[in-house]
N, C-alpha and C positions, 0 to 999 in steps of 0.2 A: 177718729181715735188716734191718739199719739202712740209712739212706739212703746210706751210703757202701759198702754191700755186705758189711759185717762179719757173719760168722755164728758163733754160738756153738758150732756143731758142728764147726767147723774149728780152734777155738783153745780154749785152756784157760781163757780169760777168762769169768767167770761174769756173767750178767746180775744186776744188783742194783737195789734201789730204796732211796733214803734217804727218811727220814720226811717225808711230804708231797710228795714228788717223783714224777716220772714214771719208768716203766722206762726204763732207758738202756742201750744196747748199745755196747760198746767200739769205738773206731775203729781202722782199720787204716792210717791216714794220719798217725799221730803222729810217726813217724820222719821225715816230710818237714818237720816244723816245728822251730823252735828250742824245745826242751823244758827246762823247769825240773826240776832234780834235787835231791831232799832225802833224805838218809840218816838213819834213826833207829836208835838202839840198842834193846836188848830192852826198856828201861824206857819207850821212847817219847820220849826226848830227842834233839834234833836234834845229830848229830855232823858232818854234812857239809852244806854250802849253796852252790849254784852261783850264778854271777852271773845266770843266767836266772831263778832263783828270786826274786832281789831285784827284777828288772824285773817279774816277774809279780805278786808279793805285796807289794812295797814294803818289806820289811824288809831290812836289810843283814846281812851274816854276823855281824858283832859283836852285833847285836840278837838274832839268831836261835839261834846255836850254844849249846848247852846248855840250851835252853828245851824244855818240853814242847810238842810239835807240836800237840796238841789244844788246849792253852790259848792257843797263840799264833794258830793258824790257823782255829779252829773256834768257832763261836758256842755259848754254854752249853747251849742247848737241844738240841744235837746231840752233845754229849760222849759221853753214854752209849752212843750207837749207834756213834761213831767208835772209842771205846775197845774196844768188843766186837768190832767188825770188825778192829781192829788185832790184838787177841788171837787171833782166828780165823786171821788170816793167818800170825802168828808160830807158832802151834801146829800148824796143819795143813800150811802151805806152799802153801795154795790162794791163787793170785793173785787180785786183784780190781781191776776197772776199771769206771769209769763217770763220770758228770757229778756234781759235788758243789759246793755253795755255800761258798766259801772266804773267810774274813774277812781283808780286806787292812789294811795299816797305817793308811790313811787313814780306816778305819772303814766302807768300802763293802764290798759283798758281790759277788764275782765268780764266775760259773759257770766251773768248771775241769774239763777232761776229765783224769781221773786214771788212772795205772796203778801198782798198788801190789803188791810181790812181796817174798818173803823171800830174803835173802842169806845165805850161810854163808862165814865166812873160814877161813883155815888153822888157826885155833886152836879151831874148833868153835863160834865165836860167832855167834848170828843177828842179822841186821840187817834192817831194812825199808826198802827203796828205793821212794820215791815219785816218779813222773815225771808232770809236769802241763803242760797248755798251755791257753790261753784257749779255752773252749769255742765261743763264737760265731765266733771266727776260724777255728777248726778246721772247723766246719760250712761256712763259706763255702769254705774250701779243698777240702773234700770235694765241694761242689757244682761248683766250678769244674773239679776234676779229672774228675768224672763227666760234665760237659758235653763237656769237651774230648776224653776218651778214648772216650766212647760215642755221641757225636753221629752220627758216620758209620754205625755199625753199627745204632743203634737207630732212626734217623729214618725215618718213612714216606715222606719225600720223597727223591727221587733226588739224591745228592750226589756230585760228583767234585772231586778236587783235582789241579790241573795246576801244573807248573813254568812258568817264564817262557817256554819254548818251546812251551807248550800240550801237553806230554806228560802222560799220565795218571800220577799218583803214587798215587792211591787212589780206590776207588769203594765205595759201600756196597751191601748186598744190594738195596735197593729200586732202585737204578740198574741193577744187573744184571738185574733182572726187566724193567725198562722197555726196556732195549736187547735183552734176550735173548742176552747175551754174557757169559760168566763173567768174574769180576774178573781172574783171571791173564792173560786174553788182552787186557785193557785196559792193564795196567801197562806203561809204557815206550813206548807207541805214541802217535803224534800223534792229536789230536782228530779231524781229517778222515779218519784211517785207519779209524776206528770208525764215525763219522757220515758216510757217503758220499753221502747224498742232497744234491743241489744246494741244497735249502732250508736246510741247516745252515750255508751260507756267512754267513747273517745272524748267528746266535750266535757264530760264529767271530769275525767282525769285531767284535762287541760285546765279546768276552773281550779282544781286542787294545786296544780303546779303554780298557777298564777298567785294563789293565796300564799304559797310558801316562799315564792322567789320574788314576787312583784314584777316579773317580767311579762309585759303584755303579749298577747297573741292576737295578731290582726290578720283575719281572713286566712287562717292557717288550719282550720278544721272544717272540712266539707263533709257533711253527712247525708247519706241517701238513706231515707227511712220513711215509715208510715206514720201518721198522726191521725187524731180524731177528726181533724178538719177534712181529710179526704183519705179514708182508710183503704179505698180501692186501688189508689195509685201512689208509687213511692215519689217522694219529693226530696229535692236536694237543698240542704241548708248550709249557707256559709256562716260560720260562728267565729266571733271575735270576743275577746275576754280581756278585762283589765281590773286591776285591784283598786278598791276604794279605800281611802285613809282620811282621817281627820287632820286638822291643822297641826296637831302635835305628832303625826305619823302613826297613830294607833290605827290597826287594820279593822275596817268596818265590815268589809265583805267584798263581793265582786260584782261588777256589772257584765252582763252578757248582751251582745248585739247579734241578732239574728236576721239574716236576709234570705228570702226564698230565691234560689238561683237554679231552679229546675230547668228553666229554658236554656240557661247557659250551660248547665250540665249536659243536657241532652245534645247540645251542639258542640260539646267539648272535643269529640274526636275531629270534627271538621276544623274547629278553631286551632287544635293542636297541629293538625296537618298544615293549615295555612301559616302558622307561626314557623313551622319547620321549614316550609317552602321559602318564606321570607329571609329566615336565617341562612338557608343555603345560598340564596341569591346574594345576600350581603357578604357571605363567606367567599362566594366565588368572585364578587367584585374586588375583595382584598388579595385573593390567592391566585387568580388566573391572569396570566400576562405579566409575571414579574420580571420576565427576561425577554430577549428577542431570540430565543431558541425554539425552533418548531416543535421538536419532540418533547421538550420540557413543558411547554404550553399545553400540549395534548395531555401530558401526565397530570398537570395541574387541574385540568377539567375533570377527569375521572376521579382523582383523589378527593375532590370536593363532593362529588355525587355518591361515591361508594365509600362505605356501606349505608350511609345515612338515608339514601333515597332509592338506590337500587342494588340488587345483589351482584350485578356485574355490568361494567360499562366499557364501551370500546370507542376510540376515535379513528375513523378510517378517512383518509384523504385521497382524493383522485390522483392517480400516478401522473396525470397530464399536469396537475398543478405543481408537483414536486419536480418534475422533469419537463421543461418547456418543449423539449424535442418529441415528446409523446403527443399523439393526437388526442383532442378532447373526445369524450364519449358522445356518440350519436344515439340512434335507437337500439343499437345492439348491446353487447355485454359491456359492464362498466368495470374498469381495473382500478383496484384500490391498493394503498399501502397502509397497514395498520400502524398508527404512531403510538397508541397507548392502550393497554388492557389492564383492568384492575378487577379483581373479585373480592367480595367481602369475606369469603371463606374458601377453603379448598373445594373445588367443584369441577366436575367434567365439563361444565359449560365453558370454562376458561380454555380448555383444549380445543373447543370448536372455534374459538377466535383466531385470526390469522396472526402469524408472527411478523414482526417489523422487517425482517430481512428479506421478504419476498413480496412480490406482487401478485394479488389474487384477482381473478375475474369473476363477477357475478353475472348471472344470466340476465338477460334484459327483463324478464317478468319477475325478477327477485324484488323484494321490498327495498334493498339497498339501492338497486339500479333506479327503481321508480322514484325513490326519495330524492336522489340527486338530479333525475331527469326533469321532474315536476317542480322541485324546490318546495314541496309541501311535506309536512310532517305526517308520519303514519302511526297510528295507535291501534294496537291489538289488545284489548283488555283481557280476552280469554283466548289464549293460543292453543289450538289443537294441532293434530298431526300434520295436516296440509299446511297450516300456518308456519310450522316449524320448518318445513321443507323450503318455503319461500324466504324464511329468515336466514337460514344457514347458507354457507357457500356451496355445499354439496350434501349428499345424502348421509355420508358418515358424520358430518358436523351436526346434521339434524338429529341423528341418533343420539349423539352425545347430549344435545340440548333436552331431548326427551328423557333420557336417563337421569339428567340433573334436575328434572321436575319444573323446567321453565313453563310458566303459565300465562306470562304477560309480557309484552314487548312493546318498545317504542323505537322509531327511527326519526331523528331530528335533523334536518339539513343544516349544515354549517355554511352560512351564506355571509359573504363579505363583499361590500361594494357591489351589490346586485349580482353577484356570480356565486354559485354553489360550488364549494371547494371540497366537499366531503359530507360525512354524516356522523351523528353521535348515536350509537346503538346502546339501548338499556334494556335489561331483562329483570324480571323477578322470579325466583324459584322458591326459596325458603320463606321469603316474605309472603304471607298469604294474600296481601291486598293486591288487587288488580290496579294497574295504572288507570287514572281517569283524565278527563279533560283538564282539570287544574293541575295535575301532574305534568301534562303535556305542555301547558303553557310556562310553568316554571322551568322545565328542561329547555324549551325554546328560548327563554330568556338567558339562561346560562350559555347555551350553544351560540346564540347571537354574539355575546361578548367574546367567548372564546374563538369564534371564527375570525373576528377581526384581528385579534391578537395572533392567531396562527398565521393569517395572511400577511400581517405586518412582519412577523418573524421570517416568513418565506421570502417576502420581498427584500427584506434587510440582509438575509443570508445570502441571496443571490448577489446583491451589490457587494457585500463583504467578500463573497468568494471571488468576485471579479477583481476587487482591490487586492485581496491577498495574492491571487495568481499573478497580478501585474507586479506587486511587491517583490514576490519570490523570483519572479523572471528576471527582475532587474538586479537581484544580488548575486554575487559569485556563487557557483555551484559547490566549490570545495576549494579550500586554500591550496595553492600550488607548492610544489617542493621548493624551498627557498634556501639559499646559501646562508649558513650560520643562524638560522631562526626556525623554530617550531611554532605553529599557529594553530589555534582551535577557535571556531566561531559558532555562534547560535544566533538564530532569529526566532522570536516568539510573537505571533500576532496577538492583538487584544481579543478578549473573549467575545462571543456572538453579540452580547448587549451593547457593543461599542464599534465604532468604525476602525478599520485598519489604519495605522498611522503611517508616517513617512520615515521611519528609522531605517538606517542602512549601515552597512560596514563594507570595507573593501581592503584587499591585500594586492598591492601593485609592485611586481618586480621592476627594478630600476637598473640602470647601468652600474658597473663596478660592484656588483654583488650586493647592492644595496636594495632595501624593501621599504615602500611606503605603506604605513598602517593608517586607516582612516575609519572613524566612526562618526556619524552625524545623525541629526533628527530634524526633519522638516516639521515645523509647528503646523497642526491641522490634522485632518483625517480624511479618509476616503480616497477615491481614485485619483482626485486632483493632487492630493498630497503625495500619493505614490508616483504620480507622473512627475511632479516637481523633484521628487527625490531622484528618479531616473535621470533627469537633465543634469542635476548637480553631480551624480556619480559619474556620468559620461564626461562632463567638464573637468572633473577631478582627474580622471584618468588621462585625459588630453594634456592638462597642465603639468602633470607628473612626468610625462615624456619629455617635457621642456627643460628638466633638471633644475627647477627654480627652488629657492629657498621656501620652506614651509610657510613663513609669514606672507611671502609674496603670492604663494598659491591661494592662501585664504583671501588675500586682497582681491585676486581675480575672481574667486568664487563669490565674494561679496558683491562685486560689480554685476554679476550674472544673476545673483538672487534678487538684487533690487529690481531687476526687470521682470520678475516672476509675479507680477501683480501684488497680491496680498500676502504672499508667503515670506517668511523669515525662517532661518534655520541656525542650529548650533552645530559645531563640528570641532573635532580634534584631528590634526594631521601631524603624523610622526614619520621620520625618515631614519631608518637604522643602517649603520654602515658597519659590517662585521669585521672589517679590517682595522678600524679604529676603536671599535667598541663604544662608539658614541651614538646617541640617539637625539636627533634634533626635533623638538616639539613645538607647535604653534596651536593656540587654543582661541575659538571664537565663540565665547559665551557658553561653552560646554562644561559639564561636571568634570572635575579634575580627574585625571587617570590615576590608578593605583599602582605603586611600585612594591615588588616583593623581592627582597634580598636575603640570602642565606645568612642565618645568625642575627638577622635583625627583624624587628616587628614591622609588619607591613604598613605603609604610609601612603597618604595622598600627596601627589606632587604639587608643590607650591609654584604654580605657573601664572603668568600674567593672564587674567581671564579673557580679556578682549570683549568685543561686543558681538552679538549674533550676526550672521551673514544676512544682508539685505537692509541693515540699519545705515551703513555707510558713514564716511567721514572720519573715521578713526583708524589709525594703522595698527597692524597686528605685530607681535613680537615672537621672535624665535628663541627657544631656550635649549642649550646643549646640556645632555644628560649622560653621565657615564653609565653604560648598560652592559655590565660584565656577564661572563658566562654563567648560566643558571638563573639570572635575574628574570622576573616576570614583569611584564607591563599588561595592565588590564585596562582596556577601553570598553565603555558601556554607555548606554543611553539612560535617560532619567527614569524610564519604565521599570528598570531594575530595582531602584532604591526609593522612589518617591510614592507615597500612599497618601490617602486622605485622612488617615487616623494616627500617623506617627510623625514625630519631628524628623526633619531631614538628618540633623546631627546623629540622631539615634540610629537611623538606617545606615548612614555611612560608617558608623562604628560597627554595626552588624556586618557590613561588607568586609571591612578589614579583619574582623574576628574570623569569618568563614575562610579568608585567605591565608590565616596563620596556621597552615598545616604543612606537613611535609610529605614526600613520597606519594604525591598524587600526580597523575598524568594531566596534561592540559584538558583532555576530554572530561575527565573526573571532576576537575576544578570547575569547568563550565557548568556541569550538571549539579555540583554542590552548590554553586551560587544561585542557579535558577530555583532548585528545590528549597534552599533556605530563605530566599528573599521574595520569590514570585508567589503570589496567591493566584489560585485558579481564576478568581473573578476580577483580577486587576484590569483596570480600564485603559491601560496603555500597552503599546507594543514594546518589545525590547530587542536591541541589537547588542551582542557581546562579542569582544574580540580579546583573546589572551595570546600574548607572544612571549616566548622564552629564547633567550640567547644560548646558542649551542656552538660547539666548535665547528669550524669550517671544514667540509669534506676535503681531504687531500686531493689535489688535482692530478689526473693521470699524466704520468711522464711520457715525454715523446721519445720513441725508440731511436737510437743512433743509427745512421746508415752503415751498412756493412763495409768493412775495409776492402780496399782494392787488391791487398796482398793476400 
């Protein structure tokens, strides 16, 4: 049977195959289409040609009449087969039907569904009548008709058609089985006459809404009710409704699609819990480990879990993990530091958790100690009095848990790189559901991810602390008292998510009351960059004692930096002489210093920029600058002004705007710049040095020797 349901056993049309083509069954829907008719005489010449034939094949009647049909409509390679088939039809009277490629006037080939039959006139002459229609269009019509006529009867989904008064016009066999009521008993009756349970008021209202608005409802009304098919047990039905309109937009009624989803409904709680678990895991993947900060990572873990999954969550990490000088736990008590605690609501259970500012020891037989000792999760679905004593750190904490109504508990080890670093503790009190094995698996998934993030943050923090300690140890502790100069300095390391860099500043007293001011930045980060910075700072101090010109000092530093393997650095070196009021400055690829003078707007110094230290081959230049009393010179590294989200010109203008103030001490100015330009999450460290020219202190006079007289 073909896709349209045509059977050769029911008709005289024979199945045929044209050379190279697939078997084709005639269609029973050709009479529903505009069909092209062509009549051939016994010689195969065209004697009649319909307007539909001109539309289908492209040839006009004048071009077609009298022509051999095979020569006009068939490609040469098919002539023999077509002529033989024509002769067979004319000799036997056996009709033929099928799909055949016809050559059109424009040279294209069109698949045409054909019916060929022999005709006899009143003179005893035979003719061949060919009826044809576009095959793809016919197949589409067949499918449309099949869908429209058989949808109701063949659909496994219950379908009902209602008029605008919600009276049944048609139901399919599937709906008969669902309702337990034969189709004839539906027809003409109102929806609520059949569906009498009060729960069906909801889908009735939905159908009226769809009739009024035309907005379809798809799987939006699930009804739990009894029907005649199974009056003893409630069934769940998923109902979808859409409006029916004719081609002119007139509303005919509504169609209702009904699916029995009882099994799905019965497992809805489990499915809902599973979806929630998956959502929590996905949420945790996105929210846990956004920084390389240990405490923040722990907070992110409990914030994902509470209150969606647990009423209270804690993250406790072994003290030996956070402090490498502490011994690892053995068979005895385990010492923990609580990094994060979160409760979904005010509860005494939160008071039972440890605070982050102290280390708490748990007995060896406590669940916390057992969890980290064995590396296995612990599930207590129904926690009693004895269980609470093993959950809490002491008896008072156990009492708080009991008063809070804690009834279920889990302890999940935090395991990273094969080592247990702590545990995730979860309780339920207000939530009546006990934790189950699926909950434990979900918590273990989140804990596993968080453990790696915590361990990464811990390791990074250790390295970062070492680099920062080295960095700070290499910087001057406080600016010395200087002749004719006041100085304020700041160093701010990058945040925990990034490595400490190689920024530095220095204030070097020189002979003749002069002072050298230095700010530099070694490109790179970590301990190596800090060590390279220390070498450059030491070299700078050594060269400063030689009383060299700033440009020559940068030249010597350039030579040293070129030997520091992959490192290069930028630097500004300035020497101020309070006796002449002149400041001599040289720049090696660094951002320009800012100058602030009374009565003038702050500006950036226009200095020869030079190249970074370590590149080599280009001499540096020294610029002499008048630096009068009260003037400010601001030296800084790029971490103060450069960001990933703002243009550098905009940031430099912001620097000058913040400097355009009066009556501020140098310390206040440093804080003002850092507060106004520095974001807590900035990825680079900052060195800042501000110097102000002040009057030279008077030299103490030498007393005259007493006279001999």
